[in-house]
N, C-alpha and C positions, 0 to 999 in steps of 0.2 A: 781941249789943250792937252798936250801930251807933256808931262812933267816926269822928273826923276821919281822912281817908285811905282809908276802906273803900270798895272797888269794890262797886257794886250794879247791879241790873238793875230798871228800873221795870216794875211790874205793873199799873198803872192809869193812865188818862188817854191823852192824844194820843201821849205819848212812850213808851207801853208797849212793852216788849221791847228798849228801847235801854239801853246801859251808861252809867253815871255814876259820879261818885266824890263822896263827902261832903267838902265843903270846911269847914263849920262846923255844929256842933250849936247851934241856936237855943234850943230848950227840950226838954222831955220827948218831944214829939210831933213836933217840925219841925226839919229839917235844911236846909242850903244845898247844893245839887248843881250839877254841871257835867259835861259830857262830850259825848255824842251827843245829850244833851237840852239844853234851854235852861237857862241859869244862873238858878235860882230856888229859892224855898223849897218844900219838899215834905214831906208827911206820911210819917212813917216806915212806916206801914201800907201805903203804896204802893210800898215798896222791898223787894227780895229781895237780902239780902247775900250776897256770894261770899266766897271764901277769900282773895282778893287784898287787900293793903293797900299803898298808895303813901305816899310821904313828900311830902305836898302841903299847902301853906299856904292860908290863906283868901283872900289877894289874888292868887293865881297867875293868869297870863293863860291864855286858852284854848289858845294855840299850845303852850305848856308841858305842858298837861293831855294834848293830842293826842299829844305825844311820849312822854309816860309811859305812855299806853295802847298806843302803838307797841311799846314794850319788852315789854308783856305779851302782844303778839300780836293786840290788838284794834284794829281799824281804826275810826277816828273821822272822818267827813267834815269838810272844811274849811268854814268859815262864809263866807258872801258878805257883803261890805261893803255897808252901806246907801248909796244914792245921795243 
């Protein structure tokens, strides 16, 4: 079961193979994710859950998510600011 805070790996799309964390469960088939991926809604069929769970809230900023992944030993690249 995919719940809020579950660390997953994307298995489909342009972000395939990247780690993410579930920020919010939108409905039975869709969740909000962030991490090495873009912050966006994602179909749960495109995610492979891992055994890790983080204490993450829905409105957590990306920098805090990067730090939480760092404590798990997973490196998330920094985002570039838009000009």
